[in-house]
N, C-alpha and C positions, 0 to 999 in steps of 0.2 A: 926695791921695796924695803929692803933691810935698812938702807940709809934713811929712808923716810921714817921708818919705825924708830930708828936711833935718834932722829930729830924730833920725835914726839908727834909725828903725823900719822893719821890712820888712813889706810887704804880700804875701801873707797870713800869713806865718810869725809875726809879732809882733802884727799888728792885722788883723782882717777888716774890709773896707769894703763897704758896700752902699749903692747910690744909689736914687733914685726918679725915675720918668718914663722910664727906659730909652731915652734919646736915642741917636742914632747914635754919638755920641762915646763912649758906654759901651764899645762894642766896640773902640775905637781906643786906649784908655788902656793903660798898661803897669803892671801886668797888666790885662787886660780887666776892667771893673767889673761886678760882680753888681748887678742892679737890678730894681726892681719895674716891671713893664710894665702900663700901663693902655690900654684900647682907646679912645684919644682920638677917633678918627674916629667910632666908634659913639656915644660920649658926646655929641659935638657934634651929630650927626644927631638923636639922641633929644631933646636940648634944643631944637633948631630946630623939630622936629615939635610939641613941647609948646607952644612960643611961637605957632606958626601956628594951633594949635587952641585957643589961649587957655586952656591948662590950668595956668597958673602961679599962680593965686590960691588960697589965701593963700601957698602955696609949692609948689614942684615938687621931687620927689625921684626920682632914678633910681639903681638899684643895678647895678653893672657888675663883672664878674669882674676881679680883678687876678692877675697871674702873676709869680712870682719867676723871673727869668732868672739862673741860677747860672753865674757865670764865675769866673775864677781869683782875683779879688780877695778872695774869701771862703773860699778853700781848697777 
């Protein structure tokens, strides 16, 4: 968003910005960054359980819900 500001663009009036991973920093940017939130702790726990049960061969796949956290960077 700083590069956009340096180029004379306004967020979100000129450019909508959406991030991924929804880190704590997303809420602290100016304006606050809209972001996709993933349940990282649940993902890690499920992967660990699969490893412990040796359910990884030939591959392991888990499906987890993602949630869009809409903040001011996307209008």
